[in-house]
C-alpha positions, 0 to 999 in steps of 0.5 A: 775715843769712839765713833758712833755708827749706824748698823743694819741688822736683821731681827734675829740678830737683834734678838741674839744681841739682846739675849747675850746682853741679858745673859752677860749683864751687858748694858746694851747691844752696842756693848755686845757688838763691841765684844764680838769685834774685840774678840775678832781683833784678838783672834787674828789667826781665826779671821778666815773662820770668822769672815771668809764663810758667807753666812746668810741667814736672811737671804 
């Protein structure tokens, strides 16, 4: 089961998702995002490294 949601992304982030989507033959950006989220879920011991540092590339 999946739920549709809306995300707000900066142009640089959208470009990145498109690039990795092409490189890895993903059907769309939503698949790339799901891959990233699944990786974070699988790497629970890396949660601090993934989420604790504020990375504001558009501030």
